[in-house]
N, C-alpha and C positions, 0 to 999 in steps of 0.2 A: 504494500500500500504506500510505502514511503521509504526513503533511504535515510531516515533520521538515525543518528548514531546512538540515541538512547534506546533502551529496550524495555519491553513490557513484561513485568513479572506476573505469573499466573496467580493473582491474589484476588479474592472476592472481598472487597471492603464493604460493599453495600449489603450487609446481612442483618437480619432482624436482631441478632444477639448483641450487636454493637450499638452504642448510644448515637454515634455520629452516622448520618446517612449521606452518602455521596450521591448527588443527583446527576443522572445521565440525561441530558436534554436533547440529544440528537445524534444521528449516525450518518456517516458519509455515504452517498449513493451516486450512481450515474443516472441522469435523467434521460429517459427514452421518449423524448417528445421534441419534435422540431429540431433534430440534430442530436448531438450527444454532448452534454455538459454535466458539470458536477453540481451537487446540491447537498442539502442536509434534510433528512426526514426526522421529524419529531415523534415522540412516542404516541401521540394522538393521531398521527397520519398526516400532519401538515408538512408540505414540502417547501423548503426555503431555497430560492434560487437568487443568486446575486453575482454581479460581475466580479466581485472579489474572489470568487471560486474559480480562478483560472487553473488551479491545480486541485488535487483532491484534499479536502480538509480532514482534520482528525475527528475523532469522536468528541462530542461536546460535553464537557464536565463542568457543572456549576456555572452554566451560561457562557463558557469560554472554550474556544477551539484553537487549534494551531494550523496556520496556513503556510504552505511552501511558497517561497518568494524568490527562488532561483539561486544558483551557486551553492546549493546545499544549506541555505539559510532558511529561517522560519520566523514568523511573527504571530502575534496574538490577535484574535478576533472576538469581540464581545457581541453575541447574537441577540442579547436582551435589549440593545439600544436600537432605535429607529432614527436614521438608517444604521445598519451595522457599523460598529466602530473598529477600525483596524489600526494597530500601533505602527508607528514608523520605525521603531527600533527592531533590529534583527538579531537573531540568536542562532548559534550553531546547534544548540539543543535546548529544549525547554519542556517543562513538565505540565501535567494537568493540575488544575486548581482543586486539590482535595481540601486544602485549607484556603485562607485568604491570600496566602503566598505560595509560591512554588519555586523549584530549583531550576536554574538555567545556567548557560555558559555562553559568553559573548563571542569568544574566539578560541581556536584550538590552543590547547595548553594554557589557556587562561584560567583564572580561579572560578570555582563555583560561586554563584550569586543567588540570593533570595530576591525575588521580584514580586510586586503586587500585580493586580489585573490591569493596571495602567502601564505596565512594563517599567516601573520605577524601582530602583535599587532599594532594598530594605537592609541588606547586610551582605558582606563578602565573606565567604568561607574558603579561605586559602590554605590554612594550616592550623595545627595545634602545637603550640610551643616550638614553632619552627619546623615541625614535621609536616610535609604536604599531605593534603587529603586527596586520595586517588579515586575513591568510589563513594557515591552517595545513593541512598534510596529516597524516593519521594516520601512525603509525610504519611505517617500512620499513627493514629492516636495523638496527633499533635507533635510528634517527634520524628526526626529523620535519622536513620542509621547512617553512619559515616565510617569509612575505612581509610586508615592512614598509611603512609609510605612504610612505616615500620611494622605493618601488619597487625594493627590493633583497631578495635571497634569501639565507638562511642556514639552519643546521641546529641543532636542539635535541636533546639526549639524553633518556633516560627519567627523569633527575633534574631536568629543566627547565633544564639548563645549556646556554649557547651554546657548542657545541664548534667550530662554524665560523661566524664572524661574517657577518652579512648584508651582503655586499659585491658580490654577483654580480647582473648584469642579466638573467641567464637561469640556470635550474637545474632539474634533474630529481630525482626520488626516487632514493635509493640502491638499488643492486641488486648482489648478489655483491661487496659491499665497495667499490663504486665509484659515482661519480655524474658525469653530464655537466653541465658548467656553462659559463657564458660571460660575458665582459666586453665592453661596448660602447665604441667609440671616439666621438669627438665627432660623427661623421657617422651614428652609430647602427648601424654595422656591428659584428657580434658575432664575437669570436674565441673559439672553443670549446676546451675542454680537459676531460680526465678527471681527477678528484681522488680521493684515498682518504678514509677515515673521519677522518683528522686534518686534512684540508684541503690535503694536499700534492699537488703536481702529479704525476700518473702519466705522462701523455703529452699533448701538444697534438694536436688534431684537424687534420690537414693537408688535409682534403678541401675541395673547392669545388663549388658547384652540386649539392649532394647533400642528400637528406632523411634525417635520422637518426631512428631509432626512439626513442631516448631512454634505454633501460635495457638493461643487459647481461642476457642469458639464456643459460644453458648455455655461459658463457664467451665469448659473441659479442655484438657490437653490430651489428645489421642496418642497412644504409643502401641508398638507391637513388640512382644517378647520374642526375640529371635531364637532362643533355645527351645522354649516350649510351644512356640508358634501360636500364640493367642493374641487377640487385640484387647486393649483395656483403656481406661481413661483416668487421668488425675484430675482432682478438683483444684480449686485455687489455694488450698492449704497443703497441697502435695500428697494427698491421700488418694489411693486407688479406690474409686467409688463405683466403678462399673467394669465388670468383666464380661466381654461379649461371648456368645455361644461358640463352641469349638469349631463349628463348621464355617465360621466367618474367617477367611484368610487375610483379607485386607479391608480397610475402610477409609473413607475420606474424613475431612473435618465436618463438624456439625454445622448445619445452617437451618434456621427456623426449627431448631430442636430435633432435627433428623439428620441422618447421614447415609450416603450410599455405601454398600458393603459388597464384598465379593465372596462367593462360595464356589464350590466345584460346579454347581449348576448354572451360575451366572451372577448377574448383578441385581440386587434388591435394595430395599430401604429399611433402616432400623431406627427406632426412636431412642431417647435418652435413658429409657428403662431397659434397653437391650431387647425389646420386642420387635420382631420382624413385622412391619406394617405393610410392606409390599414384598411378595415372594421373590426370591432370587432366581427369576426365570428369564431375565432380559440380557441383552447384549451390551447395552450402554445406558447411561443416565446423565441427566443434567438438571441442576436447579434452575428454575425460571424466575419465580418471585415467591412471596410469602403464601400464595394461594395455590401455586401450580409447580409441578416438576414434570420432566419429560423422560420417557423411557423408549428404548429402541428394540425392535424385534424384527428379525428377518429383513433387515435393511430399511425399515420404515420407522418413523417416530410417531408418538402420540402423547397427548397431554393427560396427566393424572392429577387428582387432588391429593392432599396429604393424608387421606384416609385409605389410599390405595385404590380409589375408584377411577376407572378410565373415563375421561371426559370427551375425547375425540377418537375417531378411528385411527389406526396405524396407516396414515396416508402421506405423511410428510417425508420428503427426501432429506431435508436438512432442517435444523432448528437452531436458533441462536440463543444461547443461555444467558441473555440479559434482557430484562423486561421491566418497564415502568408503566404506570397507568393501565395495568392489566392488558398490555399489548405484547405480542410475540412476533418476531420475524421468522418466517418459514419459507422453504422452497418446495413447490409442488407443481408437477407437470410442466417443468421448464420455466416456471414463473416464480418471481419473488413476491411474497404477499405479507401483509400485516394482518394478523388475526387477533380477536379478543380471547378471553379466557374460556369461552365456550367453543372456539374454533370457527366462529363467524368472521368472514372477511371484512376488514375495515377499509372503506373506500379512501383513496388518496387522489390528490389533484392531478398527479401525473404518474404514469407507469415508471417504475424505477428498477434498477439492478444493483444488488448488493455485491460488494467485493468479498465473497465468502472466504476466500483463501486468507485475506487479511483478518477477517473477523474470527476465523477459526484458529489462527496462530497468534493472536494478540488479545490481551485483556484490556479493557478501556481504562484501567486505573493505574496501578503503581508502576512507575518507571524506575530503572536503575541507571545511574549516570556514571560514565567512565571518564576519567581525566588522564592525561598522558601516562604511559603510551596508550593509545586507543586500542581496544581489542580487535582482532581480525574478524570476529564474528558478532553479529547482533544476536545474542543468545538469550533464551528465556530460562531462568532457573526452574527446576521442577518444583522446588519448595517455596515456602514463603520467605526465603532468605537465600543468601548466596553461599551459605555453608552447607556442604553436601552430606555431612554425616547425619543431619537432621532433615529429612526430606519427605515429601508427600509420597505415599505408596503408589506403585504403578499398577492401577487396575487394568485388566486386559481390554479396555475400551479402545477406540480408535485413537492411537497416540497422535497428538498434534505435532507437526514439524515446527520447531521453534523458528521465529522470524530470522531468516538467514540472509545476510547481505551478499550481494553479487561478488564481492571480493573474498568471501569466506572460502576456506579450503573445502567446506562441506557443501557448497552451493550446487555443484554439478550432480552429486549424488542425490541431493534433495529434489532437484528437478526431475531426475529419473523416477523417483517415487511418485511425484505429482502427475507425470505425463505418460509413463511407460506401461501402465495397465498391469502391474503385478497383481497376483492374487491378493485377497484381503489379508490373509495371514502373513504373506511375504511382505506386503506393504507395511503392516503394523510392526513387524520385526525390524524392518529397515528404519522406520521412524524412531523406534526405541534406540537403535544404535546411533542414529544421528543426534538424538537428544542427549544420550549418555556420553558421547565422545568428547564434547566440549567440557562436560563436567569432569571427565577423566583427565583431560589436559589441565584444567584448573586445579584439580586435586593436588598436583605436584607444586603448583605455584602457591596455593593456600596451605600446603602441608597437611592435607586432610587425610590422615592415615586411616581414619574410621571408614571413610567412603571406599578406599581401596580394599580394606579388610572385608567389607561386605561384597564387593564386586568380584573379587577373585574366588574361585571355588577352592575348597579345602585342599584338594589334591592338584592345584594348579601347577603347571610346569613353567618355570621362568628360565629362559635361555638368553644369555648375554654373550655377544661376540666381541672379542678384543683382538687387535692386531699384534702379532708377535714379531718384532723386528729382530732379524739375525744378520750376521755378516754375509756378504756375497759368497756364493758357492757355485763354482763352475760356470761363471758368467751370468748367474741369475742373482738379482738383488735379494729376493726372498725365496725360500724353498716352497714346494707345492702347498704345504700346510701353513698358509699364511695367516689364517684367523683361528684363534682358539676359542671354543665355545664352553662357557661355564654354565652348568645346570644347577638351579637353586629351587628349593621348595618355597611355597608361599611364605612360610614363617621366616625363612632365611632372608628372602627378598625384602619383606616388610621390616625386619630388624635392621637390615642395611639401610633402608630408606629412612628409618627413624634417626640413624646416626647422621645421614646426609642432611636431613631437614634441620637437625640440631646444629650442624657445623656451618650451614649457609644461611645468611640473613635473607638473601633474595635468590629466587629461582625463576627462570623464564623458560617456557616451552612453546614452540610454534610448530604448526602443522602445514603441510602442503601435499599435493599429489594424493589426495584421499580417495580410496576405492573400497566398495563393499562387494563381496562375491558370496553367493549362496551355494552350498554344496549341492551338486546335481542329484545325488541319490540319498543323502542323509537329511531328513527333515529337521529343521530347526538349527542346523549348523551353518555358521557364517564365518567368513574370513574378512578381516579388516586390515588393509595395508595403507600405511601413511608414511611420508617422509617427515622426520622429526628433527628440529633444531633445538638443542638443549644448552642452556647457559646458567651458571651459578657463580657465586663469589670465588669458588676454588677450581672450577672445571667447566669445560664446554665441549660439545661434540655435535656431530650431525650424522644421521643414519636412517635406517629403515626399521620401522616398528610394525610388527604384525601381532594381531590379537585374534584368537579363536573363540568365537562366541557360541554359546549353547542356549537355545530357547526351549529345552525340554520342559522346564517349568516356566510357563509364560509369565507368572507373577514375579519371578525372581531370576531373570537371565544372568548367566555367569560367564566369566572368562576362564577357560581351562588352560590356555597357552598364551604366554607373552614372549615374543622374541625381539631382540634388537641386534642389528648388524651395522657396523660402521660403513658410511657411504664411500670412504676412500681407504684403500689399502696402504697407500703412501701419497705423497704430495702430487704425484703424476698419474696415479692409477686409481680409477673408479672400481668399485666392486662390480664384477660382471653381472649383468642382468639375470643370467641363468642361475646365479648363486643366491639371488635374493629369495628368502623364504616367503611362500605364499600358501594359499589353501591347498593346492595340489601337492605340496611337500609332505602331507600327512596321509598315512594309510589308516583308514577307519575300519578296515575289514578284520 
């Protein structure tokens, strides 16, 4: 939908369990009347057309949208004014107005700034005690998460003041007045706690071998016990108050006091008492608003109420999981429509066309902003935070490809998924790989050993190649055995990584030449090949990374093999292409 360098996190801010409600006032559309132009459709079906919309506007949040104005720059537009008011000031990135201020950046490598709806500066957020701020989230619960150059997390208020100093090695966005944070010891092990808006400890997290969702919703923090394989919830005092039935393998956060859950039979809906209110017989599910949710069966969507009653037939090809004023965007019989909560079509002034790819890969609310160096990919974190050890569970619904920039190493493979007509299962698996690979790369930069611990299978094979330099023999610079391969177990590899993470303040990993291949005869087996450039305070290299993915358990894909080979044998000699490890290098029989 745009080449904006900020990214949208998959966060639902507009939920009934939160006090603050973010108002979505309009969605960008292409007007199919008297030519093709851009406009904004409001939740009640009113279509706004203006000469200002020379390019596609953003989603309208609290009456303000973002308009492209050329050369990769953007400006604000207030649709509540007549005529619409557009600021003259331009930004290289600017956020939605969840609060009365938002985060922006005027130029590349410039500082983050807080601006109001008139594009006026409120504060400059450049550094904390001389340490530059590299990443910021937009506001949540009145506070914005910030990440500094020395890899610490803190929080800034709407006046640009550091209300919680950047001292944490792990942090999530605030929700319902609380945030999950963590401090690492010398071995890289993180002790988690929940803090309030003043940074005071509310309770320590006493769980072990569990995956936390990261944010409170409807008063609960969902987690999964990875040893005993059950889902449960903590309350705001740190006490486990809900254990879900054993058949529930995964679950989402609660919204409107219910959550989607996954069993062996499919996806259903469970309430805060642990009662299944919608049987787990469906392929996918989405929250729509406080009155409706959507479920998918055999490729079609239908609306349901929160008592499990089906309100419409299964007739919709697509459905957009954001609704206000009891209106829902759907795609049916090659047409985009706006329907009410009963399924009745709402008339609009003009026929319109939604950009479904943009809607399905972005959420209209919380952005994450990067400052020097800019990331190669416009990537959407899976969880409500950028720390990957606390992440949203991957239900086997249609995985959304994260918003990927054309310069990203993942772009070509993402386009194949969108255009090449793979089978549904194959497409979903490739989407999971695309979404996980940027997380995999970032886990080395953020030193997230917990994420790698979960991703590698217990019997993972780690193969690392190193060049063995010897004296010339019989006219040859090196003998035939030029590269020595060291084989490590998962634990040996992770122990070595912990030492590397501890010894290096900064690690950077970059990918190129990314390729996904599916095994022709073994279902669920994929090979991922990528060229990797690695640099740290003490060491740098460039080579070929290969990962063998296994989707036998769709809810928890694993990496069984990781190999790395140096790109060059010496200063003049590249590793021969025939020697580069790929999917065909392994015998599965």
